[in-house]
N, C-alpha and C positions, 0 to 999 in steps of 0.2 A: 927616478929626478929627470925631472924638462929639462929642455937644453937649449930654451927659453932665457932669457937675460928676464934677471931680475929688475921688475922699474914701484922704486916706491912711490905712493902713491899721492900718498900727502906735499911729496915731496915735487910732483906733477902737478898735483893743479897750489901746488905756491908757485912756481912756475906762470902756471894759467894768469893766477891772480896778479902777478909778476905783470905781466902778456896784457890783457885784461885792463889796467889799472897805463900804460903808456896806451895804451888806444882808448879811454877816455880821453886824455889829454892832447891827444892830433887829431879827435876830435871837433875838443875844444875851440881850435887852434886852427878847425876850419870851417870848423862853421863862425865861427868872428871874421875868415876872408869873408866869404859866403853874405854878412853883411855889410859888406863894400861891396858885392859886387853887385846884387840886388840892385842897393842906393846908384849904383850903374845903372844898371839895368834903367833904375823908375828915371833917371832924373834924360835917358834919350831914349825913351820912348820904348823902347826892347822887352821881347817877351825873356817868358822866362823861358825855355822847354830851347835845348841848340840842341836838338838830334845828333847832327849832324855834331859837332860837344863832347856833346860823350861821345857818339861810337868811336869819336879818334881817341877819352878819356878810355872804353875798353880797350885797345889796343891792344895802348902803348900799354898795358898796366901787364897786358896780358904775355907782354912779349917777355915781364920779369919775371913771369913765374919760372922755377927752378923745376920742383915738382909737376908733367902738366901731369900728373893726377887729378892737382889741385886747380886748375883751368878754368873745371864752368864754378868754382862754386868761390873762384876771383870772382868773377865772372856776374858772379849772382850777387857778389857782396860791393862790389860800386853800383851795378845797380839798388840794390838798395839804399845804398848811400847816398843816389845823386837822388833817388826817388822826395828821401828826408829830409835833401833840402830847397829838392825842389817846392814841397806842403811845406814846406818852412817857411821861400819864401812868398809864397803865399801867402803864408798864415798871415807876418810882417806887411 
């Protein structure tokens, strides 16, 4: 018999489903704000990409990571989210 803890895969998947649902809700809120930022930038003849701001966001959020083993993935996550945001601003 193993000393490893028992995990119910269905329970873990349900937990992931709840987290994913929250992520979708938060992402939608973020994108609604992106619409407002896009309008502001267009009204003020600003470029979509603000590299310094994106670097600041990544740095700030990396400082929030408790498990430092996840830093690379958190950085990749925020880079992806910001790339999606820029693409959306370009599209609209």
